[in-house]
N, C-alpha and C positions, 0 to 999 in steps of 0.2 A: 514532382515538385508540389508540396502541400500549399494550400491556399487558405490564408487567414482572414476571417470576416467577423465583424461586430454585429451582435443582435441584442434585442431588448426583450426580456421575458418578464412580465408583470412589473414593469418599470425598473427592472434591474439589468444593467448591461452585462453581457457574456461574450466570450470570443469563441468562435466556431472554427475548427480546423478541418478543412476539407482534405481527406486523404483516402485513397483506394475508392474514390467516388462517393464516399459517405461523409456527412457532416458530424464531426465529433465535438462533444462539448466538454468532455473530460476523460480521465483514465484512472484506473485503479489496480491494485494487486491482490491476488490470493497467493499468500506465502505459506506453503505447507512445510511443516517441519516434524521432527521426531525427537522423542526423549531416549534415554539410555535403554528403556525397555521396548522400544520400537513402537509405541503409542504415536498416533498421528494427531497433529494440531494444525489449526489454522492461525497464524500470527496476524493480528490486525491492530491498527492505530485505534485509539479511543478519543471521542470528542468530549467536550466539557459536560455533556449529558450522560457520559458513560455508554455511548452508543458505539458499536464497532463500525468503523468507517473505511476499513480495508485500504488505507493510504490513498483514498480518492482525492483527486484534485480537479478543479475546473481548468480549462485551457488558459495557459498564461498568455498575456498580450504579445510577448515576444517569441512565442513557441514557432518553430519552423518544422518540427517533425515529432510525431506522437511518441515514438520509442525514446528518443533523447530527452524529451520533456518529462516522461514518465520516470526514467532512471534518475534524472536531476532532482525531481520532487520527491521521489522515495528516499533519497539520501538526505534531504532536508527533513522529511517527516519522521525518519527514524534516528535522528540525532546522529547521523553519519554511520549508523550501525550497518546499513546496507549500501556499500559504495561499489556499484557494479558497473562502472563505466567501461565501455568496451565489450560488454555483453550484449549478444544478439537475442532479443526477446522473440523466440520463435513460436511459443505457445500463447495463444490469446483468443479471446472471443468478443465479439462486438455485441453489446447489449443495449437495447432501446432504453433511453433514459426515462427517468420519472417525470422530467419536464414535458417531453413530447415523444411519441413513437417514431417521429421523423428525425429525431436527434439521437446519437449514440454516445456511449462511452466504451472505451476499450478496456477489457480486463485481461491483465497479464498474469500468467501463472508460473510460479517458481516453486521449486522443491528443494529446500536447503536443510541439511541435516543438523540437528542439535543447536538450534537457535537458543541462546541464553538471554533471558529478560534482564539479568543483573548487568550485562554489558551495556544495554540500552540505558539503564538507570545510571550507571557510572558516567556514561557519555553525557547524559543530561546535566549531571552535577558539574562536569567540567565546563560545558557550554554556558550553563547558568552562572558559574563563578566568573567566567570571562565577562559576562554581560554586567554583573554586579560591580565589577572592578572599574566600570566606566567606559569600557570599550564596547560600543553598541553592537549587538548581535541582531541581525534582521529578524523581524517578527515571524517570518515563515520558517525559521529555524527553532522557534520556541513555541509554536502552534500545538504540536502534539506533546502531551504531558505524560502519557502512559501507553503501553501496550497491553493487549490481552491475548491469551492463548486459549483457543476454543477447541475442545476435543471433538474430532470429527465423528466419532462413534455416536455422539449425542445429538447430532444434527439430522433432522428428518427434512430434507430439502423439499420434498413434495408438500409438506405441511406448513411452509413458511407463509405467514399472513400478517395482516396489520398489527396484530398484538403480540407477535412472535418475540420471545425472549430466549436467549441461550445461557448455557452454564459454562463458565470458564474453567480453567484447570484447578481452581480453588473451590469450585462449587458456588461461586457468586453469580448472580444473574447479570447478563449483559444485553443491552438493548440493541436493536438494529437500525431503526430509523429507515427512511425512504431508501437511502443509498444501499445499506445492507440487505434489505428485503428484496430490492430489485436484483442486485447482484447475485445472491444465493439462489434465488428462485430460478433465475436463468442459466446458471453455470453449475448446477448440482451434478449433472451427469459428467461434465468435464472433470470436476474435482474428484468424483468417484473413480473415474478411469485413471487419473493421475496417481491416486493413492495405491491403486492396484499394480501399478507399473514401477517396479523397484528400480529399473534402469534409468528412468527419467529423473536424474538428479543434477541440479545445477552445480557445477564444479566450483567450489569456493574455498578460500583460505581465510584464516583470522590473522589480522595484524595490527600492530600499533601504528596509528596514522601520525605522520610528521607533517606539519604544515606551518605556515606563517599566519594562518587564520585561526578563528575560534575553534576550529576542530583539531588543533594540535594536541596530541596526547590521547584522543579518543581511540576506541578500538572498533574495527570494522570487519565485516565479511566483504571480501573483495574477490573480483572475478579472476581466476587464475588461468592464464592462457595455455 
């Protein structure tokens, strides 16, 4: 049973989830995908400063389990593109946080073939239209405005530093920020191994989502049992 505690870092309150004997302050995802040519990319959320944030979230005040919390927040941050409820997240790495080496965030790794940016963009249009119509959509569903696709062949994990910037699939520069630098520096070996293992693929299907909520009509990758 996980234990939830509240702490304060530099006058800012955070929640820490104690799981597996470690204090976790957040979670993130490295989602690896391929295009039709077989090229490998990391799919990441972008913040307002155009930094890759890898779907990072701090622990929610009502979180009871890292895995369930991570899957729920991934769904929100991807505009329902990744709706992976029921999936067991077996591949992960616990990374010391940029707040303190005594606090961790868990990085989950997924490998999903042929993720399409246009599906995210269409989902965002649907959810934004619902919000504009007067039906309030919670801000956590509107926080991420764009995804980026980072060619893995262009990433030198050993050289990630304070001023590192990456190139996306269109040749544009993408920043990292503290979250991205910390994550990529620590998990480079795991990402490299996952890229080489063609069998480690998350079994997903694409479907049109039907719901009474603002996600109705969106398209999502969902876990296929």
